[in-house]
C-alpha positions in Angstrom: 2.0 -37.5 -31.8 -1.4 -36.0 -32.4 -2.5 -38.7 -34.8 -1.2 -41.4 -32.4 -3.2 -39.8 -29.5 -6.4 -39.9 -31.6 -5.7 -43.5 -32.7 -5.1 -44.6 -29.1 -8.3 -42.9 -27.8 -10.3 -44.5 -30.6 -9.0 -48.0 -29.9 -9.4 -47.5 -26.2 -13.0 -46.4 -26.7 -13.7 -49.4 -28.9 -12.4 -51.7 -26.2 -14.2 -49.9 -23.3 -17.6 -50.3 -24.9 -16.8 -53.7 -26.2 -16.2 -54.7 -22.6 -19.4 -53.1 -21.6 -21.4 -55.2 -24.0 -19.6 -58.4 -23.1 -19.9 -57.8 -19.3 -23.6 -56.9 -19.7 -24.2 -60.2 -21.4 -22.3 -62.1 -18.7 -24.1 -60.4 -15.9 -27.4 -61.0 -17.7 -26.7 -64.7 -17.5 -26.1 -64.4 -13.8 -29.0 -62.1 -13.0 -31.5 -63.9 -15.2 -32.6 -60.9 -17.2 -30.9 -58.3 -19.3 -32.5 -55.1 -17.9 -30.9 -55.6 -14.5 -27.5 -56.4 -16.1 -27.7 -53.3 -18.3 -28.5 -51.0 -15.4 -25.9 -52.6 -13.1 -23.1 -52.5 -15.7 -23.9 -49.0 -16.9 -24.0 -47.7 -13.3 -20.7 -49.5 -12.6 -19.1 -48.0 -15.7 -20.1 -44.5 -15.1 -19.3 -44.7 -11.4 -15.9 -46.1 -12.1 -15.2 -43.6 -14.9 -16.1 -40.7 -12.6 -14.0 -42.0 -9.7 -11.0 -42.6 -11.9 -11.1 -39.1 -13.4 -11.7 -37.6 -10.0 -9.2 -39.5 -7.9 -6.4 -39.7 -10.5 -7.0 -36.5 -12.4 -5.0 -34.2 -10.1 -2.1 -36.7 -9.9 -2.1 -36.9 -13.7 -2.2 -33.0 -14.0 0.8 -32.7 -11.7 2.8 -35.4 -13.6 5.7 -34.5 -15.8 5.1 -37.7 -17.8 1.3 -38.1 -18.4 1.9 -40.6 -21.2 3.3 -43.0 -18.6 0.0 -42.6 -16.7 -1.9 -43.3 -19.9 0.1 -46.4 -20.6 -0.3 -47.6 -17.1 -4.1 -47.1 -17.2 -4.4 -49.0 -20.5 -2.2 -51.8 -19.1 -4.4 -52.0 -16.0 -7.6 -52.1 -18.1 -6.2 -54.9 -20.3 -4.9 -57.0 -17.4 -8.1 -56.6 -15.4 -10.1 -57.5 -18.5 -7.9 -60.6 -18.9 -8.4 -61.5 -15.2 -12.2 -61.2 -15.6 -12.1 -63.5 -18.6 -10.8 -66.2 -16.2 -12.6 -65.1 -13.0 -16.1 -64.3 -14.2 -17.5 -67.8 -13.9 -16.4 -68.0 -10.2 -17.6 -64.4 -9.6 -20.9 -65.3 -11.2 -21.3 -68.4 -8.9 -20.5 -66.3 -5.9 -23.0 -63.6 -6.9 -25.7 -66.2 -7.4 -25.0 -67.8 -4.0 -25.1 -64.4 -2.4 -28.4 -63.5 -4.1 -29.9 -66.8 -3.0 -32.9 -68.7 -4.5 -35.7 -66.5 -3.2 -34.1 -63.0 -3.0 -36.4 -60.0 -2.8 -36.0 -57.2 -5.3 -34.0 -54.9 -2.9 -31.5 -57.6 -2.2 -31.2 -58.7 -5.9 -30.6 -55.1 -7.0 -28.1 -54.4 -4.2 -26.1 -57.5 -5.1 -26.3 -56.7 -8.8 -25.2 -53.1 -8.4 -22.6 -53.9 -5.7 -21.0 -56.9 -7.4 -20.9 -55.1 -10.8 -19.3 -52.0 -9.3 -16.7 -53.9 -7.3 -15.8 -56.3 -10.1 -15.4 -53.7 -12.8 -14.0 -50.8 -10.6 -10.3 -51.3 -11.3 -10.9 -51.3 -15.1 -13.5 -48.6 -15.2 -11.5 -46.3 -12.9 -8.5 -46.7 -15.1 -10.7 -45.9 -18.1 -11.8 -42.7 -16.5 -8.2 -41.6 -16.1 -7.2 -42.1 -19.8 -8.8 -38.9 -21.1 -7.3 -36.7 -18.5 -3.9 -38.3 -19.1 -4.1 -37.9 -22.9 -5.5 -34.3 -22.6 -2.5 -33.5 -20.3 -0.1 -34.3 -23.1 -1.3 -31.2 -25.0 -0.8 -32.8 -28.4 -4.5 -32.4 -29.3 -7.4 -30.4 -27.9 -9.8 -32.2 -25.6 -12.6 -32.1 -28.1 -10.9 -34.2 -30.8 -9.6 -36.7 -28.2 -13.1 -37.1 -26.8 -14.6 -37.4 -30.3 -12.1 -40.1 -31.2 -12.8 -42.0 -28.0 -16.6 -41.7 -28.5 -16.3 -42.7 -32.2 -14.3 -45.7 -31.1 -16.9 -46.5 -28.5 -19.7 -46.4 -31.0 -17.8 -48.8 -33.3 -17.0 -51.0 -30.3 -20.7 -51.3 -29.3 -21.8 -52.1 -32.9 -19.0 -54.5 -33.7 -19.3 -56.3 -30.4 -23.0 -56.7 -30.4 -23.6 -57.5 -34.0 -20.4 -59.3 -35.1 -17.9 -60.2 -32.4 -20.2 -61.9 -29.8 -22.3 -63.8 -32.4 -19.3 -65.0 -34.3 -16.6 -65.2 -31.6 -18.5 -65.6 -28.3 -18.1 -63.7 -25.1 -14.6 -64.8 -24.1 -12.9 -64.2 -27.4 -14.7 -60.9 -27.8 -13.3 -59.9 -24.4 -9.9 -61.1 -25.5 -9.9 -58.7 -28.4 -10.7 -55.8 -26.0 -7.8 -57.0 -23.8 -5.5 -57.0 -26.8 -6.6 -53.5 -27.8 -5.9 -52.1 -24.3 -2.5 -53.8 -24.1 -1.7 -52.7 -27.6 -2.5 -49.1 -26.6 -0.3 -49.5 -23.5 2.6 -50.8 -25.6 2.2 -48.0 -28.2 2.1 -45.3 -25.6 5.1 -46.9 -23.8 7.1 -47.0 -27.1 6.3 -43.3 -27.6 7.9 -42.6 -24.2 11.3 -43.8 -25.6 
């Protein structure tokens, strides 16, 4: 089970930071420049991660079946990622309409941060709960789990930025991340049997 936990955390980290690169590119198209998109998506990611760990951590700690929580979180991340693959164009148009043609900096940044946070919150909150769920299993210490997740994240950033998006485009790159999360959910679910 220890090796499976490390593999799941690495795959989940790859997908999480793969999404971050894809969503940053998509928000950059909406906002007109990448620096606003990077700041908005990073803030949304860390805000969601912290909320997920904070709000779900105690429930996961009290759970007799933390692997079920992990599988559920991975499924939610994958399903929300799939939903955003379809909904991002409409969300982008809505954000542009809300920003308006002559928005001041305060309004632009408010919409950029608010829209990013709300659009990404279900996935990022679930991402924040995956480490507490996996750590609760007790199959591996937190440090190796965190290291596997971080190593996967580094691989996800590099592969997405330098290979996936240039060769596959944004939608198919997001699709790979969705497949990784759903695969993690399925593997964790199978381990429950």
